[in-house]
C-alpha positions as CSV (number, residue, x, y, z in Angstrom):
1,M,-29.0,-6.7,8.8
2,P,-25.3,-6.6,9.4
3,Y,-23.0,-7.1,6.5
4,N,-19.2,-7.5,6.5
5,T,-17.4,-6.3,3.7
6,G,-14.2,-8.0,4.8
7,M,-13.2,-11.6,4.5
8,T,-15.9,-14.3,4.6
9,F,-16.7,-16.6,7.4
10,K,-15.5,-19.5,5.4
11,N,-12.2,-17.8,4.8
12,R,-11.8,-16.7,8.1
13,L,-12.5,-20.3,9.5
14,F,-10.2,-21.9,7.1
15,L,-7.2,-19.4,7.9
16,L,-7.8,-20.0,11.5
17,L,-7.5,-23.7,11.2
18,L,-4.5,-23.3,9.1
19,L,-2.9,-21.0,11.7
20,V,-3.6,-23.3,14.5
21,I,-2.2,-26.4,12.8
22,G,0.7,-24.5,11.3
23,L,1.7,-23.2,14.8
24,Q,1.3,-26.7,16.1
25,L,3.5,-28.1,13.4
26,L,6.0,-25.3,13.9
27,V,6.4,-25.9,17.5
28,I,6.8,-29.6,17.0
29,S,9.3,-29.2,14.1
30,I,11.5,-26.6,16.2
31,Y,11.4,-29.1,19.1
32,V,12.3,-32.0,16.9
33,H,15.1,-30.1,15.2
34,H,16.7,-29.2,18.6
35,R,16.2,-32.6,20.2
36,I,18.0,-34.2,17.1
37,A,20.6,-31.5,17.2
38,D,21.1,-32.1,20.9
39,I,21.2,-35.8,20.5
40,L,23.5,-35.8,17.5
41,D,26.0,-33.4,19.2
42,H,26.1,-35.7,22.2
43,E,26.6,-38.8,20.2
44,I,29.2,-37.2,18.1
45,G,31.1,-35.7,21.2
46,N,31.1,-39.3,22.7
47,R,32.4,-40.8,19.4
48,A,35.2,-38.3,19.3
49,L,36.0,-38.9,22.8
50,V,36.1,-42.8,22.4
51,Q,38.4,-42.5,19.6
52,A,40.7,-40.0,21.5
53,R,40.9,-42.3,24.4
54,Q,41.5,-45.5,22.2
55,I,44.5,-43.8,20.5
56,A,45.8,-42.2,23.6
57,T,46.1,-45.6,25.2
58,N,47.2,-47.6,22.1
59,P,50.5,-49.0,23.1
60,I,52.1,-48.2,19.8
61,I,51.3,-44.5,20.2
62,V,52.5,-44.7,23.7
63,Q,55.8,-46.4,23.0
64,C,56.5,-44.0,20.1
65,M,55.7,-41.1,22.2
66,I,58.2,-42.3,24.7
67,R,60.9,-42.9,22.0
68,K,59.9,-39.7,20.2
69,D,59.5,-41.8,17.0
70,Y,57.1,-39.2,15.5
71,P,57.4,-40.4,11.8
72,K,55.7,-43.7,12.8
73,I,53.1,-42.1,14.8
74,R,52.2,-39.9,11.6
75,E,52.1,-43.0,9.4
76,Y,50.0,-44.8,11.8
77,I,47.6,-41.8,12.3
78,D,47.3,-41.1,8.6
79,T,46.4,-44.7,7.9
80,L,43.9,-44.7,10.9
81,Q,42.1,-41.5,9.7
82,R,42.2,-42.4,5.9
83,S,40.8,-46.0,6.4
84,Y,39.1,-46.2,9.7
85,S,38.0,-43.0,11.1
86,D,35.3,-40.8,10.0
87,A,36.5,-37.8,12.0
88,N,37.6,-34.8,10.2
89,Y,40.8,-34.5,11.8
90,I,43.1,-36.4,14.4
91,V,45.7,-34.4,15.8
92,I,48.5,-35.6,18.4
93,G,50.5,-33.0,20.2
94,D,53.4,-33.5,22.8
95,A,53.4,-32.1,26.4
96,Q,54.1,-28.7,25.3
97,E,51.1,-28.6,22.8
98,I,53.3,-28.8,19.9
99,R,51.7,-30.7,17.0
100,I,53.3,-34.2,16.0
101,T,50.4,-35.2,13.4
102,H,47.9,-33.0,11.5
103,P,46.0,-33.7,8.3
104,N,47.9,-30.9,6.8
105,H,51.4,-31.7,7.3
106,D,52.3,-28.1,6.9
107,Q,50.8,-27.4,10.3
108,I,53.0,-29.8,12.1
109,G,55.6,-28.5,14.4
110,Y,53.3,-25.5,15.3
111,H,51.5,-24.9,18.6
112,M,47.9,-26.3,19.0
113,I,45.2,-23.8,19.1
114,G,42.0,-23.5,21.0
115,G,43.4,-22.9,24.4
116,D,41.4,-25.8,25.9
117,N,44.2,-28.4,26.6
118,S,44.7,-27.6,30.2
119,P,42.0,-30.5,31.7
120,A,44.0,-33.1,29.8
121,L,47.6,-31.9,30.3
122,L,47.3,-30.8,33.8
123,K,44.6,-32.9,35.2
124,K,44.9,-36.0,33.1
125,E,41.2,-35.9,32.3
126,S,39.4,-36.8,29.2
127,F,36.8,-34.5,28.0
128,I,34.5,-33.1,25.1
129,S,34.8,-29.5,23.9
130,T,33.5,-27.1,21.3
131,G,36.1,-24.8,19.9
132,R,37.9,-23.3,16.8
133,G,40.6,-25.0,15.4
134,T,42.7,-24.8,12.0
135,Y,39.8,-26.0,10.1
136,G,37.1,-24.1,11.8
137,F,34.6,-24.7,14.8
138,A,34.3,-28.3,15.7
139,I,33.3,-30.7,18.4
140,R,36.4,-32.5,19.7
141,G,37.3,-35.1,22.2
142,K,40.6,-34.8,24.0
143,A,42.5,-37.3,25.9
144,P,45.8,-37.3,27.7
145,I,48.7,-39.7,26.6
146,L,50.4,-41.2,29.7
147,D,53.7,-43.0,30.2
148,D,54.4,-46.1,32.4
149,K,54.8,-43.6,35.3
150,D,51.6,-42.1,34.7
151,N,53.2,-38.7,33.4
152,V,51.6,-36.9,30.6
153,I,53.6,-37.0,27.5
154,G,51.2,-35.9,25.1
155,I,47.4,-35.2,24.0
156,V,45.2,-36.6,21.4
157,S,42.4,-34.4,19.7
158,V,39.7,-35.9,17.6
159,G,37.4,-33.3,15.9
160,Y,34.2,-33.3,14.0
161,L,33.6,-29.9,12.1
162,L,30.4,-28.4,12.8
163,N,29.7,-27.9,9.1
164,S,29.9,-31.8,8.6
165,I,27.5,-32.3,11.5
166,A,25.1,-29.8,10.1
167,S,24.9,-31.9,7.0
168,W,24.2,-35.0,9.1
169,R,21.6,-33.2,10.9
170,T,20.0,-32.4,7.7
171,L,20.1,-36.0,6.4
172,Y,18.2,-37.0,9.8
173,L,15.8,-34.2,9.3
174,Q,14.9,-35.0,5.7
175,P,12.3,-37.8,6.6
176,I,10.7,-35.6,9.4
177,I,10.5,-32.7,7.1
178,A,8.7,-34.8,4.6
179,M,6.4,-36.1,7.2
180,M,5.6,-32.6,8.4
181,S,4.9,-31.5,4.7
182,M,2.5,-34.4,4.3
183,M,0.7,-33.5,7.8
184,L,0.5,-29.7,6.6
185,L,-1.0,-30.6,3.2
186,S,-3.3,-33.0,4.8
187,S,-4.4,-30.4,7.3
188,I,-4.8,-27.8,4.4
189,L,-7.2,-30.2,2.7
190,A,-9.0,-31.1,5.9
191,A,-9.4,-27.3,6.9
192,Y,-10.7,-26.7,3.2
193,F,-13.3,-29.3,3.3
194,F,-14.3,-28.4,7.1
195,S,-14.7,-24.9,6.0
196,Q,-17.0,-25.7,3.0
197,H,-19.1,-28.1,5.1
198,I,-19.8,-25.1,7.6
199,K,-20.5,-22.8,4.7
200,R,-23.0,-25.3,3.5
201,Q,-24.7,-25.7,7.0
202,M,-25.0,-22.0,7.5
203,L,-26.9,-21.8,4.1
204,D,-28.9,-24.9,4.9
205,M,-30.3,-22.8,8.0
206,E,-32.0,-20.1,5.7
207,P,-30.9,-20.6,2.3
208,K,-33.1,-18.1,0.3
209,E,-33.4,-15.5,3.0
210,I,-29.6,-15.3,3.9
211,A,-28.5,-15.2,0.2
212,F,-31.1,-12.8,-0.9
213,S,-30.3,-10.6,2.0
214,L,-26.6,-10.7,1.4
215,R,-26.9,-9.9,-2.3
216,M,-29.4,-7.2,-1.9
217,E,-27.4,-5.3,0.8
218,S,-24.0,-5.8,-1.2
219,A,-25.7,-4.0,-4.2
220,I,-27.1,-1.2,-2.0
221,L,-24.0,-0.5,-0.2
222,Q,-22.2,-0.2,-3.5
223,S,-24.8,2.6,-4.6
224,V,-25.0,4.3,-1.4
225,Y,-24.6,7.8,-3.0
226,E,-27.6,7.1,-5.5
227,G,-31.2,6.3,-4.9
228,V,-31.6,2.5,-4.5
229,I,-34.7,0.3,-4.6
230,A,-34.7,-3.3,-4.2
231,V,-37.5,-5.4,-5.3
232,N,-38.3,-9.1,-5.3
233,Q,-39.9,-11.3,-8.3
234,D,-43.4,-10.2,-7.2
235,G,-42.7,-6.5,-7.5
236,L,-42.8,-6.0,-3.7
237,I,-40.5,-3.5,-2.4
238,Y,-37.7,-5.2,-0.2
239,L,-35.7,-2.0,0.7
240,I,-35.6,1.5,-0.5
241,N,-33.0,4.3,0.8
242,Q,-33.5,7.8,1.8
243,N,-32.0,9.1,-1.3
244,A,-34.5,7.3,-3.5
245,R,-37.4,8.8,-1.6
246,Q,-36.1,12.3,-1.9
247,I,-35.5,12.0,-5.7
248,L,-39.1,10.6,-6.4
249,G,-40.8,12.9,-3.9
250,I,-42.0,10.1,-1.7
251,T,-43.1,11.1,2.0
252,Q,-43.8,7.8,3.4
253,D,-41.3,6.4,5.8
254,T,-39.1,3.5,4.7
255,R,-40.5,0.8,7.1
256,Q,-43.9,1.8,5.7
257,L,-42.7,1.1,2.1
258,E,-41.2,-2.2,2.7
259,G,-43.5,-4.9,1.2
260,M,-45.6,-2.5,-0.7
261,P,-46.0,-2.9,-4.4
262,I,-43.6,-0.8,-6.6
263,C,-46.3,0.3,-8.9
264,E,-48.4,1.9,-6.1
265,I,-45.5,4.5,-5.5
266,I,-43.6,5.0,-8.8
267,S,-45.2,5.5,-12.3
268,P,-44.2,4.2,-14.7
269,C,-42.9,0.9,-12.9
270,E,-42.1,-1.3,-15.7
271,F,-38.4,-0.8,-15.4
272,F,-38.5,-2.4,-11.8
273,I,-40.5,-5.4,-13.2
274,P,-38.9,-6.4,-16.2
275,G,-40.4,-9.3,-18.6
276,I,-39.0,-12.7,-18.9
277,D,-37.3,-11.5,-22.1
278,Q,-35.6,-8.6,-20.1
279,Q,-33.6,-10.3,-17.5
280,E,-30.2,-9.1,-18.4
281,A,-28.6,-6.1,-16.4
282,V,-29.3,-2.5,-17.8
283,K,-26.9,0.3,-17.3
284,D,-27.2,4.1,-17.4
285,E,-30.9,4.2,-19.0
286,I,-32.7,7.5,-19.0
287,L,-36.2,7.2,-17.4
288,S,-38.9,9.4,-16.2
289,L,-40.1,8.5,-12.8
290,N,-42.7,10.4,-11.0
291,G,-42.2,13.2,-13.5
292,D,-38.5,13.4,-13.0
293,Y,-35.9,12.6,-15.3
294,V,-33.3,10.0,-13.9
295,I,-30.4,7.9,-15.0
296,A,-30.9,4.4,-13.9
297,S,-29.1,1.1,-13.7
298,R,-30.8,-2.4,-13.0
299,V,-28.9,-5.5,-11.6
300,P,-30.5,-9.1,-11.2
301,C,-29.9,-11.0,-8.2
302,Q,-29.8,-14.8,-8.4
303,L,-29.1,-17.9,-6.5
304,D,-28.3,-21.1,-8.0
305,G,-29.5,-19.8,-11.3
306,K,-32.7,-18.8,-10.1
307,A,-33.9,-15.0,-10.1
308,L,-34.4,-13.5,-6.6
309,G,-35.3,-9.9,-7.5
310,W,-33.8,-6.6,-8.8
311,V,-31.8,-3.9,-7.4
312,V,-32.3,-0.6,-9.1
313,S,-30.0,2.5,-8.7
314,F,-30.6,5.9,-10.1
315,R,-29.8,9.6,-9.8
316,R,-31.1,12.9,-11.1
317,K,-30.0,13.5,-14.9
318,D,-28.7,17.0,-13.9
319,D,-26.2,15.4,-11.4
320,I,-24.3,14.3,-14.2
321,N,-23.9,17.8,-15.6
322,T,-22.5,18.7,-12.4
323,L,-19.9,15.9,-12.4
324,S,-19.1,17.0,-16.1
325,H,-18.3,20.3,-14.7
326,Q,-15.9,19.2,-12.3
327,L,-14.3,17.2,-14.9
328,S,-13.8,20.2,-17.1
329,Q,-11.5,21.6,-14.7
330,V,-9.3,18.7,-15.2
331,Q,-9.3,19.2,-18.9
332,Q,-8.6,22.9,-18.4
333,H,-5.5,21.8,-16.6
334,A,-4.3,19.5,-19.6
335,E,-5.0,22.3,-22.0
336,S,-2.8,24.7,-19.8
337,L,0.0,22.0,-19.9
338,R,-0.5,21.6,-23.6
339,V,0.1,25.4,-24.0
340,M,3.4,25.2,-22.0
341,R,4.6,22.3,-24.0
342,H,3.8,24.2,-27.1
343,E,5.5,27.2,-25.7
344,Y,8.8,25.2,-24.7
345,A,8.7,23.5,-28.2
346,N,8.9,26.9,-29.9
347,K,11.7,28.1,-27.7
348,L,13.6,24.8,-28.0
349,S,13.5,25.4,-31.8
350,T,14.7,28.9,-31.6
351,I,17.6,27.6,-29.2
352,G,18.3,24.8,-31.8
353,G,18.4,27.4,-34.8
354,L,20.9,29.6,-32.9
355,I,23.2,26.4,-32.4
356,Q,22.9,25.5,-36.0
357,L,23.8,29.1,-36.9
358,G,26.8,29.1,-34.6
359,A,25.4,31.6,-32.4
360,Y,26.3,29.9,-29.3
361,E,26.5,33.1,-26.9
362,D,23.0,34.1,-27.8
363,A,21.9,30.4,-27.4
364,L,23.3,30.2,-24.1
365,K,21.9,33.7,-23.1
366,A,18.4,32.6,-24.3
367,I,18.8,29.5,-22.2
368,R,19.9,31.3,-19.0
369,Q,17.1,34.0,-19.5
370,E,14.5,31.3,-19.9
371,S,15.8,29.3,-17.0
372,N,15.9,32.1,-14.7
373,Q,12.4,33.2,-15.5
374,K,10.9,29.9,-15.1
375,Q,12.9,29.1,-11.9
376,Q,11.8,32.1,-10.2
377,L,8.3,31.6,-11.1
378,V,8.4,28.1,-9.8
379,D,10.2,29.1,-6.7
380,Y,7.5,31.7,-5.9
381,F,4.6,29.2,-6.4
382,I,6.4,26.5,-4.4
383,S,7.4,29.0,-1.5
384,T,4.2,30.9,-1.3
385,F,1.7,28.0,-1.7
386,N,2.5,24.9,0.6
387,N,0.2,22.8,-1.4
388,N,1.1,21.0,-4.6
389,Q,-2.3,20.8,-6.0
390,V,-2.9,24.6,-5.3
391,A,0.6,25.6,-6.6
392,G,0.1,23.4,-10.0
393,L,-3.3,25.0,-10.6
394,L,-2.3,28.5,-10.1
395,L,0.8,28.0,-12.1
396,S,-1.4,26.8,-15.0
397,K,-3.9,29.6,-14.5
398,Y,-1.0,31.9,-14.7
399,I,0.3,30.7,-17.9
400,R,-3.4,30.4,-19.3
401,A,-4.1,34.2,-18.5
402,Q,-0.8,35.2,-20.4
403,E,-2.0,33.3,-23.3
404,L,-5.5,35.3,-23.2
405,G,-3.8,38.6,-23.1
406,L,-4.5,39.0,-19.3
407,T,-2.5,39.5,-16.2
408,L,-3.0,37.5,-13.1
409,E,-1.5,39.4,-10.2
410,F,-1.0,37.8,-6.8
411,D,-1.5,39.9,-3.8
412,P,1.7,40.4,-1.6
413,A,0.0,39.0,1.3
414,C,-0.7,35.5,-0.3
415,H,0.6,32.9,1.9
416,L,-0.6,29.3,2.3
417,S,1.2,27.1,4.8
418,K,-1.2,25.4,7.1
419,P,-3.0,22.3,6.5
420,L,-6.3,22.4,4.9
421,P,-9.3,22.0,7.1
422,D,-10.8,18.7,7.6
423,A,-14.0,19.6,5.6
424,L,-12.0,21.1,2.6
425,G,-9.8,18.8,0.8
426,G,-7.3,19.6,-2.0
427,D,-9.5,18.8,-4.7
428,E,-12.4,20.8,-3.5
429,L,-9.9,23.9,-3.0
430,T,-8.5,23.6,-6.6
431,T,-12.2,23.4,-7.9
432,I,-12.9,26.4,-6.0
433,L,-9.9,28.4,-7.5
434,G,-10.3,27.0,-10.9
435,N,-13.9,28.3,-11.1
436,L,-13.4,31.7,-9.6
437,L,-10.4,32.4,-11.8
438,D,-12.2,31.1,-15.0
439,N,-15.2,33.3,-14.4
440,A,-12.9,36.2,-13.7
441,F,-11.1,35.7,-17.1
442,E,-14.3,35.4,-19.0
443,A,-15.7,38.5,-17.5
444,T,-12.5,40.5,-17.9
445,L,-12.4,39.4,-21.6
446,K,-16.0,40.5,-22.1
447,N,-15.1,44.1,-21.1
448,P,-13.7,46.0,-24.0
449,D,-12.5,48.9,-21.6
450,S,-10.9,46.3,-19.3
451,N,-7.3,46.9,-18.0
452,K,-6.9,42.9,-18.5
453,Q,-5.9,42.7,-14.8
454,I,-7.1,40.0,-12.2
455,S,-5.8,39.9,-8.8
456,L,-5.8,37.1,-6.4
457,L,-5.4,36.7,-2.6
458,I,-5.1,33.4,-0.8
459,S,-4.0,33.8,2.8
460,D,-4.3,31.4,5.9
461,Q,-2.4,33.7,8.4
462,S,-5.5,34.1,10.7
463,D,-8.0,31.6,11.7
464,E,-9.5,31.6,8.6
465,L,-8.7,30.7,5.0
466,V,-9.4,33.9,3.0
467,I,-9.8,33.7,-0.9
468,E,-10.5,36.8,-2.6
469,V,-10.6,37.2,-6.6
470,A,-11.2,40.6,-8.1
471,D,-11.6,41.2,-11.8
472,N,-12.1,44.0,-14.2
473,G,-15.0,42.7,-16.1
474,T,-18.7,43.4,-16.5
475,G,-19.7,42.9,-12.9
476,I,-22.5,40.9,-11.6
477,D,-25.9,41.3,-12.9
478,P,-28.1,42.3,-9.9
479,S,-31.0,40.2,-11.4
480,V,-28.9,37.0,-10.7
481,A,-27.0,38.2,-7.7
482,E,-29.3,36.6,-5.0
483,T,-29.6,33.2,-7.0
484,L,-26.2,33.1,-8.4
485,F,-25.2,30.2,-6.1
486,E,-28.3,27.9,-7.1
487,R,-27.9,24.9,-9.4
488,G,-28.1,25.8,-13.1
489,V,-28.1,29.7,-12.6
490,T,-25.6,31.4,-15.0
491,T,-24.9,34.8,-16.6
492,K,-23.5,32.8,-19.7
493,E,-25.7,32.4,-22.8
494,E,-24.3,29.0,-23.7
495,S,-25.8,25.9,-22.3
496,G,-24.1,23.6,-20.0
497,H,-23.1,26.3,-17.2
498,G,-24.6,27.1,-13.9
499,Y,-22.8,24.5,-11.8
500,G,-19.4,26.3,-11.1
501,M,-20.7,28.8,-8.5
502,Y,-23.0,26.1,-7.1
503,L,-20.0,23.7,-6.5
504,I,-18.3,26.7,-5.0
505,Q,-21.1,27.5,-2.5
506,R,-21.5,23.8,-1.5
507,Y,-17.9,23.1,-0.6
508,V,-17.7,26.5,1.2
509,T,-20.9,25.9,3.2
510,H,-19.8,22.5,3.8
511,A,-16.7,23.6,5.4
512,G,-18.4,26.3,7.6
513,G,-17.4,29.2,5.6
514,Y,-19.3,31.9,3.7
515,I,-19.2,34.0,0.5
516,T,-19.3,37.8,-0.1
517,L,-19.9,39.5,-3.2
518,D,-18.8,43.1,-3.8
519,D,-18.3,45.6,-6.7
520,A,-14.8,46.4,-8.0
521,D,-13.6,50.0,-8.5
522,P,-14.1,51.2,-11.3
523,V,-15.7,48.1,-12.7
524,G,-15.7,44.4,-12.2
525,A,-16.6,42.3,-9.1
526,I,-14.8,41.0,-6.0
527,I,-15.7,37.4,-4.6
528,S,-14.2,36.9,-1.2
529,L,-14.4,33.5,0.6
530,F,-14.0,32.9,4.3
531,I,-13.5,29.4,5.5
532,P,-12.5,28.5,9.1
533,L,-9.5,26.6,9.8
534,K,-11.0,23.9,11.9
535,G,-9.8,20.3,12.7
536,N,-7.1,18.6,14.7
537,A,-4.3,20.6,13.2
538,Y,-5.6,23.7,14.8
539,E,-6.8,22.5,18.2
């Protein structure tokens, strides 16, 4: 039964309706905006042109221009613009385009700007233009002033600034924007209720079956790495995955188990069929199922408050120990960082004491010496191991070895520059190196005659990633050599071990590599790993 972990059908339908309606409203809004802008620009241009023609044919203006009675023209135009005209400016110039009037009297006497007066002065035409004037860009109506002999004696320019036109445009658009907003809001509500209706219609087709199937498969997919069994209220198996059959030792095929009573294949089965007083979810309970201890969780499935069944997920109890061993690597890194912090704190205290004593040269010498040593160490790891996780791990292990009184030597051939294989990530590689070095540290410390040296080689110069760790410890007991990589096998007497080499073998095998064990000279062990560098980066 297919299951979509993405957006629900209801949400997809809702967003699709919104997208279609939104695009339609957007197209309409853009069209209306441009249409209003064109109409308004056209009307404003005509208004400016009509005013310019009226002023240019006004007998008072014509006679004053003939007599060159410019003060009277200015007085007339100032009154006209202040009391009657809504234009941003009215400018009159003579035949040489020298301003006679201007809203800013300081601009009178200067040449008119814009360079678009030729049609009026040369062709005696009235026209509309858009250009830049003293106050900025504007739509301007221009008309020539003619004397009795039809000669051009001046020009009138009436302008409306584009900023003012934009504010008028906004004023006209406000009711349209309000209407579009109401349409959008109503569309959102309509799309929401329609999607809700479709949702109810889909559930009405097969309400219990669809709801039960979706909830069961959702819980199963969330537990894909565990054993999962889904049962209904009658205790019949609805679904069981392969991991559950492997953990419980069930040989029947999955299809044969569907519909079978849970108590016929699992004993005891009370956890799968809880009583009326045990309907709540249960997490991480230790059980014995078919003679194998597991850690199980139980989640109820309900529809409209009615219980439909249960989903039980479980895994072997010893898998938790494996995970704990992986987490212990993180704890060891944290402990190494704590040691570094403690070491730096002591050295800072020493430097602080030298400064208080006035031994400034000794303090500077100590600072330089410590800085140079640490910088050389960090530079080596960064330049040699082109992987931050690996470099960080090896740096912490190097410091840990010093704390234990050991020497961790790096082979001169160490080199790590290529990307890791596809099947071996940084986490897996650091787990491998951490386990190998920890085992080497412990083995070397157990040997009282050891030279306290551990050597490490990591190289990807060839077509293989080669890792080799040699210690000076007690060696590998022949009785456990053949089973060393099995789960739970260890040479340590304490409990909770036996998972490090198991993890190493699992990671190396998964990456297509292999492991060899050899005796070191004179004592100790050498563990070598060879992992092919496969993947897109090497093809």
